[in-house]
C-alpha positions in Angstrom: 7.6 14.8 -9.4 5.0 14.3 -12.1 7.4 12.2 -14.1 8.0 10.0 -11.1 4.2 9.7 -10.5 3.8 8.7 -14.2 6.4 6.0 -13.9 4.7 4.7 -10.8 1.4 4.8 -12.7 2.8 2.7 -15.6 4.4 0.1 -13.4 1.2 -0.2 -11.4 -0.9 -0.6 -14.5 1.4 -3.4 -15.8 1.4 -5.0 -12.4 -2.4 -4.8 -12.1 -2.7 -6.5 -15.5 -0.4 -9.3 -14.4 -2.2 -9.5 -11.1 -5.5 -9.8 -12.9 -4.2 -12.7 -14.9 -3.0 -14.4 -11.7 -6.4 -13.7 -10.1 -8.3 -15.3 -12.9 -5.9 -18.3 -12.9 -6.4 -18.7 -9.2 -10.2 -18.4 -9.5 -10.2 -21.1 -12.3 -8.0 -23.3 -10.1 -10.3 -23.0 -7.1 -13.4 -23.5 -9.2 -12.0 -26.6 -10.9 -11.1 -28.0 -7.5 -14.5 -27.3 -6.0 -16.3 -28.8 -9.0 -13.9 -31.7 -9.1 -15.0 -32.7 -5.6 -18.4 -33.6 -7.0 -16.7 -36.3 -9.1 -14.2 -37.3 -6.4 -11.2 -35.6 -8.0 -9.2 -33.0 -6.2 -6.1 -31.1 -7.2 -3.4 -31.6 -4.6 -2.0 -28.4 -3.3 -4.5 -26.2 -5.0 -5.3 -24.1 -1.9 -1.6 -23.7 -1.2 -0.9 -22.6 -4.8 -3.8 -20.2 -4.6 -2.5 -18.6 -1.4 0.9 -18.0 -2.8 -0.2 -16.7 -6.2 -2.6 -14.2 -4.6 0.4 -12.3 -3.4 0.7 -10.7 -6.8 -2.8 -9.3 -7.3 -3.0 -8.2 -3.6 0.4 -6.5 -3.7 -0.3 -4.5 -6.9 -3.8 -3.7 -5.7 -2.3 -2.1 -2.6 -0.1 0.1 -4.7 -2.9 0.9 -7.2 -5.2 1.9 -4.3 -2.6 4.2 -2.8 -1.7 5.8 -6.1 -5.4 6.7 -6.8 -6.1 7.6 -3.2 -8.7 4.9 -3.0 -7.8 3.9 0.6 -10.0 4.9 3.5 -9.3 8.2 5.1 -11.1 9.9 8.0 -11.5 13.6 7.3 -14.1 14.3 9.9 -11.9 16.4 12.1 -9.2 17.4 9.6 -11.7 18.9 7.2 -12.6 21.5 9.8 -9.0 22.6 10.2 -7.6 25.7 8.4 -5.9 24.8 5.1 -2.3 25.2 6.6 -3.1 23.0 9.6 -4.9 20.4 7.4 -1.8 20.2 5.2 0.4 19.8 8.3 -1.8 17.0 9.5 -1.6 15.3 6.1 2.2 15.7 6.2 2.3 14.1 9.6 0.0 11.2 8.6 2.0 10.6 5.4 5.4 10.6 7.2 4.0 8.1 9.8 2.5 5.9 7.2 5.7 6.0 5.1 7.7 5.0 8.2 5.4 2.1 9.1 5.3 0.7 5.5 9.1 1.2 5.1 9.6 -0.9 8.2 7.3 -3.6 6.8 9.2 -3.5 3.5 12.5 -3.8 5.3 11.3 -6.7 7.3 10.0 -8.5 4.2 13.3 -7.9 2.4 15.2 -9.2 5.4 13.0 -12.3 5.6 13.5 -12.9 1.9 17.2 -12.5 2.3 17.4 -14.7 5.4 15.3 -17.5 4.2 16.1 -17.4 0.5 15.4 -20.7 -1.2 15.1 -22.6 2.1 11.4 -21.8 2.5 9.0 -23.9 0.4 5.3 -24.8 0.5 4.4 -28.0 2.2 2.7 -30.0 -0.5 3.9 -28.7 -3.9 7.3 -27.5 -2.7 6.8 -24.1 -4.3 9.5 -21.6 -3.4 8.2 -18.6 -1.6 11.2 -16.4 -2.6 9.8 -15.1 -6.0 6.5 -14.2 -4.3 8.3 -12.4 -1.4 10.3 -10.5 -3.9 7.2 -9.3 -5.7 5.6 -8.4 -2.3 8.7 -6.4 -1.2 8.9 -4.7 -4.6 5.3 -3.6 -4.3 5.9 -2.4 -0.8 8.8 -0.3 -2.2 6.4 1.1 -4.8 3.9 1.8 -2.0 6.5 3.8 -0.1 7.3 5.7 -3.3 3.6 6.6 -3.6 3.9 8.0 -0.1 6.9 10.1 -1.1 4.8 11.5 -4.0 2.0 12.2 -1.6 4.4 13.9 0.8 5.7 16.2 -1.9 2.1 17.2 -2.9 1.3 17.8 0.8 4.4 19.9 1.3 3.5 21.9 -1.8 0.1 22.6 -0.4 1.6 23.5 3.0 4.0 26.1 1.5 1.5 27.7 -0.9 0.6 31.3 -0.2 
């Protein structure tokens, strides 16, 4: 399972780099639009373009946070459990989280399949499909992180 986690780590690092580039580009786009308003020049569709391109950094940030356990957890009650019961609670939470995110990934994939290239932005006519594919891919990676977490929790549960 370590090999699997390493592959997820490498994909996520590459995605975070690409997401960072898109984040900087989006920031420059918004700043140029805001500053352009002072000289009565606006970039048509800049907010629309910003919204769509933010899919990439947000999606990879979600996976990165899950991979490094940087998401919020509430251990107030579970920390008082015996180790076996705590591991069982972690297994239950991981399975439920996996199920929810797998359903969201399925719905995103279904939406991308159903709409395909029919769905475009209003002003610039940018296709949503490539961004939906990135989102669904990252949700798939997110679910894979939960599988890695589940294997670790199961290992803790069955330790002597």
